[in-house]
TIROVO-465183 format. One record per residue (C-alpha): x, y, z. Coordinates in steps of 0.05 Angstrom, whole numbers, plus 5000, padded with zeros to 4 digits. Layout:
<atoms>
XYZ ...
</atoms>
This chain:
<atoms>
440780467032 436380806981 438280266930 436279726978 429680086989 428480116915 430179396907 425379216963 419679596933 421079276866 420778576901 414478756936 411179006873 413078366836 410377956895 403978306894 403178226818 404377466828 398977436883 394177796836 395777346779 394676746827 387877006850 385977116779 387876406760 383976146819 377876566800 378276266730 378975556757 373175686806 369075976749 370575366707 368674896760 362275246775 360475266701 361774516697 357374416760 351974786730 352074406668 352273756709 345973976746 342574086678 344773436651 342073126718 335373466716 333073306644 333672546648 330872566718 324572946694 324072466632 324371856679 319272186728 314372276668 315171556649 313671326720 307471736722 305171406656 305770736684 302970876755 309170796794 308270936870 305871456894 302171566826 299270876828 300670186854 306270006806 313869906811 319169886757 322369266788 321668736735 325068066719 331467966766 330268636806 323668336828 325767636841 332967766867 334668516877 328768706919 329568136970 336868296975 335569006985 330068857037 334968397074 340268957071 335269437099 333968957158 341268867171 342369607173 336469747218 338269187267 345869327264 346968637240 353468387209 353868457134 358467827128 353267257129 345767127124 341766537146 335966787108 336066407042 339665827008 340865447071 345266037089 349766467045 355566937040 352067587048 358468007037 359467686966 351867876952 353368566980 359368666934 355468366874 349068736883 348969256938 355769596941 353470286920 354570766975 347671056959 344370426981 345970597054 340271097047 335670537048 335870517125 331771147125 325470847095 320670327125 321169597102 314769647061 317670237020 324169897000 321269746931 319570506923 326370676948 329470246893 324670546839 326971276855 334371046866 334070796793 331471456769 337071836810 342571396779 339671486710 339872196720 347072176745 349371846681 346672426645 349872886694 356772586688 356472556611 353973266606 359873466651 364873096607 361973366542 362074066570 369374006589 370773726520 367474326487 365774916536 362275266482 357374756463 351375056501 345374606506 348474086461 352473816520 346173656564 342573416500 347772886486 348272706563 340972596561 341472156499 346471746542 342471716604 335871516572 338571106514 335170426507 340970106541 338970466603 331470406595 331669656576 336569476631 335269976686 332369446730 339369216737 340169766790 346869556814 350069736745 347970426741 353170736789 359070436748 355870656681 355571346709 363271326719 364771186646 364971936625 369572066686 374171496668 374571746595 376372436622 381272136670 384871736616 385372366574 388372756631 393772206642 395772296570 395973036571 389173166536 386173766570 379374126566 377274296494 381473716469 387974116476 394273686483 398673936541 404673696579 400873596643 399272886663 394472746720 391772056742 387472276802 380672306768 381771666729 383971276794 378071546834 372771446779 375370686765 375570546837 368270776848 366170366787 369869716811 367269836882 359969926861 359669356810 365568926793 362268636730 361369326696 367869536728 371068956691 368069206627 370669916642 377869626655 377569296585 375169936555 380370346590 386069986559 382970066491 381770816504 389170896521 390870706450 385571216425 388671756469 395671556443 393571646374 390072306389 396272596421 400672396363 408272246370 410672296442 417372236473 418471516494 420271706564 413772096568 409871576538 412871056585 411371486644 404371636625 403170896612 405870696677 401771216712 395570946677 397170236702 399070456770 392370846781 388970216752 392369776802 390670216857 383670286839 382869516837 386769496902 382569966938 376369556915 379368926937 375168877002 369068756957 372568496896 376567906925 370567606965 366067686905 370667356864 371866756911 364466666917 363266676842 368566176831 364465716873 358065846835 354965426783 354765916730 362566046738 363965276741 360265106677 363265686636 367965536581 371465946527 368465896457 372565416416 369765626350 368666356324 361566456306 356867076298 350567116334 346867566285 348267936219 350968656221 344368896184 340468706245 345469046292 344969696250 337169666258 337969696331 339270426326 332470546297 326870906336 320570556352 323369866369 322169596439 327869596488 330568896504 329668676574 331267946573 332667486517 332466726511 337766736458 344667106447 340867586403 338568266425 341868986426 339869606460 343770106418 338370646406 340571286435 337371766382 337271646310 341672236297 347771846315 346971476250 348172096211 353172446258 357171846268 358571816190 359772566194 364672486245 369072016198 367872536143 369473126182 375773486158 376273926216 378673296259 385273006248 384772396206 388471936256 383572166310 377771986267 380371286249 382171166323 374971306349 371870976288 376270356300 374070326375 366870396352 367369846300 370969396348 365169476398 360069376343 363768736321 363868476392 356368486391 355967926347 362567536349 361867016405 369367046427 369567796436 362667806466 365067266513 370867686535 366868326545 362267956590 367767796639 369667146604 362466936612 356366756567 351367366565 345666906591 338967256579 341667976579 345368076514 350968566501 351068886570 357269286548 353369666497 353270306539 360670356522 359070356448 353570856458 358171306496 363471296443 358371406385 355371976425 362272296437 363772226360 356872556342 358073116393 364873256364 362173256294 355973686304 359974286328 363674296263 357374316219 357875076204 364974966177 364074336133 363274276060 355974156043 357673516005 360173216070 353673356104 349673076048 353672486041 353172316117 345672406111 344772036047 347771396073 343271286133 336971556100 338071056040 339270496091 332870646127 329070686064 331670026039 330469706105 323369976103 321969726035 325169026047 322368986122 329268796143 330768556213 327568226270 327368276345 330767796397 324667386396 324367286319 318767796307 318468286249 319569016268 313369456267 312669876206 312270496250 319570366268 321770456196 317271036181 319571446247 326971276234 326271506162 322772166177 327472336233 333572216189 330772646137 329073186187 336173176218 339173216149 334973846134 336874136202 344174066191 343874366120 339974936144 345075066201 350575016148 347375426093 344075996134 350076066184 345776006244 348776316306 352075846354 347275996413 341275896367 344575296337 345774946403 338975126431 335074896369 339074246359 339474076430 332074186442 330373726384 335273156405 332573226478 325373166454 326672556411 330472206470 325372416518 319372146481 322671496461 324871416535 317671506560 315371036506 320770516527 318570566601 311270426581 313569836540 317369556603 311169696644 310769586718 308669046766 303369106822 307469236883 301669066931 301568326911 308568236941 307468696997 301268327018 305167697021 310368067064 305068327109 301667677113 308367357134 309567877187 302467787212 301767007214 308666807235 308567197303 301966877319 305466217325 309066497386 315066107364 321566347398 326365797368 330365867306 327065567244 326465577172 320165717130 317865777059 312566217026 309665736972 306666266928 312166266875 309966986855 317067196872 323166716869 326066976935 319667116967 321466837037 327367247040 323267877019 318067687074 323567627128 324066867139 329666387136 329165947071 332265397033 329965726967 334466266937 335966606869 342866916871 348666936822 353466806880 349866196901 354365626915 354165076862 354464556919 347364826944 344064756874 347264096864 344763866933 337664106924 337563766853 339963116881 334763086938 329463236885 327863946892 326964406832 333864696819 338164976763 343665466753 344065966813 337065806836 332265316868 324965256884 320464986938 318164406893 319463696903 321363736979 319563077014 317063057084 323762767109 327763357076 322863877105 324363537174 331763487162 332764197137 328364477191 322764767151 317764867204 312565307170 309765367100 305565967081 301265857020 295366106979 294665456944 292764956999 285664686995 285564237058 287464197130 294463967112 299664167062 305763707048 303363377112 304164067148 298064217195 293964837178 294465357233 290865997212 289766487152 289167217137 285567147074 291767207031 296266657054 294966057102 300465837149 301965057157 306364797214 310964217213 311963927282 317463467262 322464007239 329663907265 334164427292 339764747252 344464167277 343663497301 347762877315 348462317263 352361687255 359861747232 357761367167 354761987145 361562197117 360661687064 353961977040 354462016966 349462436931 352462396860 348861726838 341861456836 334961786838 333662326890 329761756929 335861336929 339761926958 334862007012 334761277028 342261297033 342061867083 337261477127 341760867127 348261267139 345361837184 340461457226 342960737218 335660527198 333260137136 331160527074 324460837081 322360937008 319660406965 318860326890 311760296873 311260306797 313260646733 308361046703 308061196630 304161866615 301362006547 300562726521 294763036555 291962426588 290162436661 293461916704 290561726771 295261556829 293061226894 295161516960 294660947008 292661077082 298761227125 303461327068 306861877029 307061836955 312262186909 313062206835 319562316802 320462556728 327562406704 326462816641 322663496632 315863556602 312864176574 307564226629 305163816686 298363896723 298063566790 291663516834 291763236904 287263266963 291663826989 292964266929 292564366856 298564636815 301264706745 308664636735 312064896673 319164906637 323364626692 319463956711 324963436722 324463386798 320263026850 313263166863 309663126931 302962746925 301162686999 294362697038 292662767112 288562127130 285261567094 285961307026 285561826970 287061936897 291262426859 291262616787 297462806742 297263036670 303263136627 304063556565 309463286520 310963326446 305363066403 305962306396 311062236455 310461986526 313962136591 315761696649 314661806720 317161376777 312461286834 314761166905 311561086974 313861177046 310360967108 309461547154 311461127211 318360957178 319561707163 317461857236 322661347265 328261697224 326262407253 325562087325 332761807320 335862457293 332262867346 335562477404 341162987403 339863637368 342164357381 338264737433 337765477448 340065627375 341966337357 343366487286 344467217271 349267607230 355467197219 354966807288 351366167305 351165927377 347565357411 348164777462 347564047451 347563437496 350962887454 348362197480 352561817431 359062037399 358462177326 358062757275 354063397288 350963517221 349464257207 344664397152 348864987129 352865027064 359964827076 364365437067 371765527084 369766187117 366665827178 370165687245 366965227292 368965267368 366464737414 366964937487 371565477466 376165027426 377065047351 374564427317 375364237247 369264257199 368563777143 363663767084 357863237085 353863037025 357963506981 354564077010 352964097087 357664177143 359563697199 364363607258 366163037305 363263077377 364362647438 358562507488 356963017538 354163757541 357264227491 356964947479 357065097403 359665767372 361065877300 363966507265 363866647193 368567107155 368467077077 374366777040 378367367014 375367867061 381667957107 386467987045 381468447016 381968917078 389368917076 389869067002 384569627008 388269937062 395069887031 392270126965 388870706998 395170917032 399070866967 393371256931 393771776981 401271796976 400771846900 396172436909 400972776956 407072646909 403072896852 401773566889 409273636898 411773456833 414174036790 411174056720 416073836669 421373626716 425573046690 428272546742 432671956748 431171456693 428771956642 435272366649 439371716641 435571536579 436872206550 444072186565 444571496537 440871676473 445972246463 452071826478 449771236436 447771706379 454571986378 457671246382 453470896335 449971466290 443271796303 440271296254 441970726300 438370976361 430871006370 426571186431 419870826443 420770306390 415369786395 418469086408 412768766371 416868966309 422968626332 420267926357 417467346319 411767326369 409767986343 408268216413 411468736456 410869436482 415670006475 423070006493 425670596527 431370606479 433270166418 440470166393 442969796332 450769766331 453869716262 460369416283 463068946333 467069526364 460669926369 457369326399 462769246452 463069996470 455370016476 455269446525 461069736565 457870406569 451270116589 454769706645 459070306667 452370716676 449070116708 443270196659 438669596648 439569306578 438068676539 441568416476 436868166422 438267816358 432067666315 427667626374 425666906359 425666656429 423267266463 416867496496 416768226513 411468506561 405768896535 408569496578 415069466538 422169446567 424469996615 431670006591 435769956529 434869426475 441369266439 439668946371 445068566333 441168296274 442368536203 447869046220 452668536248 451467976200 457767876158 459767136142 466766906122 468966206103 475965946105 476365206087 471664816133 471065406182 465365866176 465866536215 459766946225 458067586264 452867486320 447367836280 447667346219 441366926208 441966206217 438966126150 443766586116 449666216148 446965536125 445965816055 453366036052 455765356079 451565016024 454965465969 461665115989 458764446004 459464456079 454964036119 452664096196 448064706191 442264326164 438364176228 438564936250 437565236185 430265336193 430565676264 428566406251 434266676296 441266956295 447466536306 449166956365 442366796398 442966066378 449866016409 447766386472 442265876488 445165256449 439465266402 437664626368 432664216328 431763526296 437263206334 442663726325 445164276370 449864886362 454664526410 455763976356 458664496308 461465106349 469165146343 469965796383 466266406404 468667116408 465167436470 464968086513 465167886585 461468246642 467668596662 469068856595 474368376566 473868096496 475667376496 475066736452 471966136482 472965446457 467164936450 469264636516 469765326547 462665476529 459964896577 454064766530 447764446561 440764366542 438665056520 443865376561 451165556561 456465896601 455466506558 448366566580 449566396654 455566896661 451867436622 456867486563 455467806498 456867406434 460867816381 462367276329 462166526321 466766026287 463665386265 467464756247 463364406189 464363786148 465163746072 459063436041 455263305977 451463935963 445463575930 444963155997 445563766037 440064146000 435863546002 436463486079 435264256087 429064206042 426763596077 427263896146 424164556116 418064176091 417363806157 417764436198 412464766154 407964126159 408564036230 409664746260 404865346256 409465796217 403466196193 402766506263 407466916307 411066486360 417566386392 418465666368 417965116422 415365466480 417364956535 424164616545 423963856534 423263526604 427462936618 424362296593 418462646560 416363086502 412963726519 408063716461 405763006484 404963196555 400663816533 396563376487 395162876544 392863456587 387863626534 390864316526 391564306448 387564926426 387565226495 386465946487 387266586528 385567246490 389167206424 394566686445 393065946436 396565266442 397665116369 392564616336 398364386292 403764296344 401964286418 409164496436 407865196406 404065776436 402166226378 399366916366 393166776329 389467436335 392768036366 395167686428 398368076485 404167826524 399767706583 395367266541 401466846521 403366806596 396266616611 396966026563 403465826590 401065816661 394665466642 398564916605 403664856665 398064776713 394364266669 400663856653 402863846726 396063596748 395663086694 402662806690 406063126750 411363386704 413464136713 414364466647 419665036642 418765556591 424165606536 422166276513 425566856549 420967346581 422968106586 419768706617 414968316665 414968556738 415067846764 420967616719 428167856732 430968166667 437667916649 442868316611 
</atoms>
């Protein structure tokens, strides 16, 4: 009893001790979290204060009448945010909007521009303060970038003190942020970069302080990547690319890793990547579908030729202080890389830092160099920009480069007290010398071709000298760590802060009241019309591209990256100003104003009682409102012939005449008046006859066009190839048109007239049956129509597969009219119309988001239950297999985690869980029997000449028979070779004894076992022609010999392949021959192979099987796919039947090329190409033994 009591007390004591230890651990964890939180707040507050000082300097509200919304944030984002605000306030659907672009997929716009959860706070502010909300949201997001980077750096080095927020501030107010902060939708995702870096490090066992541990945790990475993808798919895509690159950096950082551990962590990385994308599918899929239909995506092509946008000296100069940040560029040149000149010194010091492992320095340096190269190299730049041209905003991925350089600099500066003085001097002399030479030679120019100011060289040179002196003082005088961090951190923050404020001043602001006055005028004047019908309107001020949307109207005009190509093409073809992703209210004829239902125009430019034949109503001193009494409803009945309306040919006037004929059944209303040749700078008078409309069409652009009519006077610049409205109210009038062209050149305009009565007759005919009681709100359109004559209900909304039409409660098919609009057949009678819109990809996106969210939650649950270091299932099996096979074949014959890129001629492939190289046929047979008995996945490889291995590698055992099993014996005319003998070696042995028959296959870079397995062949010969018999191991473990007939050879197949046998050795029946002729034939075929096949690149030979009656290469050529490229893989320019690895291709690159070729050939020729190359390790292909 006493013993039991003592035992119980001992147990109680141990339990109490364990509880105390647990509490201490929790306390330490809480303290660490609290410490990181404090540093996050400091890193947040400093950039916020810097931004606020900049705002005060340029008079941002409430410190003035300014807003930092410039360029696209003014013309696009502010109107979209305003529309979002109105939808939230009025509880309207986020799926669709009728407010611009004839109607548009608002959910895609939300996904592209508005997905940040912070944006929902906009509902708390008045409409007039949306721009102010955006200003301070930019400030908060920039500060958030500083907070997350500071948090990351503090966790990287908890003893860094003020250096962490200093480098966090350098990230937050780098010139990338200052130059591009108007792209407000990017900033949330940019703030996630430090968290993604930390998350990847955690997956690969890199903990706080850079310590490598056995723990692997993907929760932070999955969450951060999900947020990044949700908030902005574009920056999210860049972060996905970076994440893959950063995995390699982490692998190098951790050093050698057990293959099973490597595989598990790599899979965990991809799993959380997949879940992050899946959880974001509700925004990603609809955005992708919408972008596919946009003009910018349709006209996008991969660069065919490698070129460089600028030299690397100019890129280096982007690190200099005193150079204005790039906001927008008319060329592909421009780099916002400045984040403090100290990184020029500290980045080099990192590479010289003896305190950091050499491999780690090289890994980070290579990554930074790769990013640096991508700024100039068109192909890499194109890939980083989401396989898209950078179009006006160059090097949008520079924030990643800045982050990597800052981390390198942060790692280096902590080691300054420990480094040899010569390393610090060398790191300083290099950038100081470069700055001096650049100063002396006045190197570099900005994106507009202007020379840099002298002050930029002076400031940079002096700062670099100052930082060099500072580092030497710290090193030589052994400054205490606290003093060191405060001193260096303060200086770094000061430089970044001053530069950021100067950059904000360079960006300047725009006067917010100009645009708010237009909004106020619209909201004042339109209600005075007391018009309760649904209508479109346009604000003709052109001060803001999406001004009507901003003011609260329903417009034809829109500027939106997700705008349908069909809409811009339609507007262009009817004569409106229109180009990529945007259009403008210029060139809209009276007929199109009526047809598109534009009932009101508000303008500050009208000079008479009419404008575009709209009647003046009233004015508030800022804008005047004009009314169009003939504006049609959103839908109206037209003749069935409208289905044949072709807008692709002729002038815009021809297109409109064709509409009149097919829609209304009337004669064309426009008549050619004359061709007008305009000389540079000369005024041309144009008669406006009484009762007629006059239009001028410019087929080609001129530099500038000035147009003065009785109704208005305007100057048009740059995009001038459209129609021009030259109308007057009553009586005969004159207009004047003056073109500015290149000196000595002229421009042609085509003048058309249209009788008012003829246009009125068209409108009267179309108005006979139009929608009544129209309600268009959210994603629903309703109305009634009395159809007097059966025909087509034409809806002036863009055709979109997301729409569903219900007539009297029954679903009716919608069809595309005029390559843009929608129509549906209706019979006579009264009908109730109801339309509902759900974006393409939305339903699938919801499902994927829900499923992925559940899987993510399940992953978190399983992680919490997983015991650290526990080995399970596959890992144990591989360990057991390694032990057994090492005993069987020798330890030198077994390797874990061997990269398959070293064992395939494609030079591609991730790691195999296990690689074994049997030395004898008995070992080979016993290896296969063991793997089958244990039911382990395996794959037998020869030289890997017809094999593509997944980038993720192969989760199983690779059995390699090349080299070890390569003996060749010759008896008379019989050649016996082990499975691993190379075909070239067998042919050479046969040549030595004057045996012919191997010549055709002698150049194939494979083993004889692999050649027999698939019945390889070339130049009219196949293995079946020379095989006498084959010694094989069957699936049930028997060793048998098959005759040629038993092998059942077919085109690139055999019984050996179909029944999963393993070749042990082969007997060939050859014919005696003349050795000179044999060699001559082999040399000839070798020369032909070298001439016609891309042997200089990695490949798997002929990629596709020969389709019956065709040649694969010829079909690929006919489909125009020669040279087709995906990543580093390409259809060979030398032989279209080969897919080659031209530049570090991945397996997915190769598969992308294969799929692209298959689709193109099927579309062109109707022939399905089947891959000849075997694929291993891919989830969507079944691995064969």
